[in-house]
N, C-alpha and C positions, 0 to 999 in steps of 0.2 A: 345442465341448463337445457334439458331436452324440450322443455315447453316452447322454447324459441323456434324449434323445428317442427312442431306438431302441425300437421296439415289437416287432419280429421279425427273425429271421435264418433263413435256410435255404440249404443248399448241396447240394440234390437234384441239380441240374443244374450250376448256377454259384452263386457266392456272391451272394445277394440280401439287402439290408438295406432295412427299412422303417422311416421315421420319422414322428412326428406331432408337430408343434409348434402348439399351439392347434388352428386349423382349417385347417392346412397339412399336406398329405401328400406325402412324398418317398420314391420307391423308387429304390435304386441297385443296379445290377447290374455286376459286374466280371468281365472275361474276358481272359486272355492269348491272343494270337494264336498259333496252333500253329506251332512251329519258328521264332518270330521273337522279337526283343526289343521287343515292343509289347504294350501293355495298353490296352484300351478300357474306359471306364466310361460307362454310360448312366444318366442321371437322368430320371426322370418326376416332374414336380411339379404338384400340384393346389393352386393357391393359394387362400387363404381370402378373407374379406371385405374385407381391407385390402391396400394396396400393400405389397410385401414385396421383400427383396433376399436372394438365395441368395449366400453367400460361400464360396469353395472355396479353401482355402490348401494347396498341396502341400507336404508335408514330405519332403525329399530327401536322398539319401546318394549316393556313388559309391564303392563298394568291392566286392571279391569276397565270395563267400558266407561265407568263413571269416575275413574281417577284421573289425575293430571301429575306430570312430573316437572313442575316448575322449579327452577334453579337446581335441578337434580344433577348430580355427578354420578355417573355409573361406575359399578364394579363389574368388569367383564372378564370372563375366562373363555379360551376357545381351544378346541381340539380340531386339527385338521387331519381327516382320514381320507386320503385319495381327493375325490371331487366332493365329498361329504363334509360339511363344516358343522361342528356342535357348538353352540353359543349359549353360555350361561350369563344371564344378566341379573346382577344383584342377588346371586346365590339362589335364584328361582329355578324351576325345572328347565331343562335344556330346550332350545329351539334348534331345529335342524335345517340347514339349507344344503341343497344339492344341484349341481349344474351338469348338463350334459357335455359341455366343452368349455375350455378356457382354463386360466390360471388363477388361483386365489392368492391375494396378497393381504396378509394381516395388517390391520392398523391398530395403533395403540393410542389411547386416550383421545379418540377423535370424536368429540362431542359436537353434535349439531345443535347450537344454542338458539333459543328463542323462535322456535317454529311457530308461526302465527296461524291459527284456524279462524277464518272468517266467518264460517257457519257457527262455530261455538260462540263467537261474540254476539251474533245476532240472536242466539238463544239465551243470551245472558250468562253463559258460563265462562270460566277461565279460558282465555284463547291462546295462551302462550305456555310452551313447555320445551324442554330440552329433549333430544333424541340422541342415539348413539350410532355411529357408522363403524361396524366391527372390522370392516375390510372392503375389498372391491375385487370383482372378477374382471379379468382382461381376456377378450376373445379376439384373436388375430384372424384377419380376413385377407385373402390374396385378391388380386385385381379380378373383377368380374365373378368372383365366388358367390355362390348362394348357400346359406346355412340356415338350419332350424336349430334353435337353442331351447332346451327345456330347463326351467328353473322350478324347483320344488321347495316350499318353505312349510314346515310342519312341526308339531309337537310329537308326531310319531317318528320313531327312530329308524323305521324301514324305508326311508325316502329314496334310497338308491334303487328300489324295486319300482318307483312310479315314475310316470311320464306325464308332462304337462299336457301334451296332445291327447292322451287317452283320457285324462280327467275332463278336458273340455269336451271331447266326444261323447263321453258317458253323460255329462251334465245336459248336453243339448238333446240327447236321446230321452233322458229322464223327464225333461221338460216337454218332450213331444215337438221340439223345434226341428227345423230343417237346416243343414249345414250349407 
């Protein structure tokens, strides 16, 4: 329920979300890699006075842009290779997730039922579908610790070679923007 703690959002260059939970500050920047099926997410975390845990739970789907998975129950297979996760949804090609820090905890049969899309409803399209949560990443934070976490999600299998900050920096340079 991170939306309850969101204090700002901007998309001047790229989408940047800022959250504040008590004395913890989190900045999340999202960037698609140009001409690739790869997204990088960079988290900058300033922990407060207590030990904390950041939990990231990807909510996934595998369909084309015009499809919908209404009342769908997913067949999911996972392989955990260090910090790299290979997820196959409904026997489609694998989606890879890699994180720079933290522990992955696999979920079983964790369907997110009835996700409602307001904008789809406004367009006259089917607004409700089911999604899957394959697992969650848990990142431990010591008091006053600052961390930068790189998350990559891609159809490319070499994601352990990629870094979200580098994807963001390259995209800003490609667009001729200033950091």
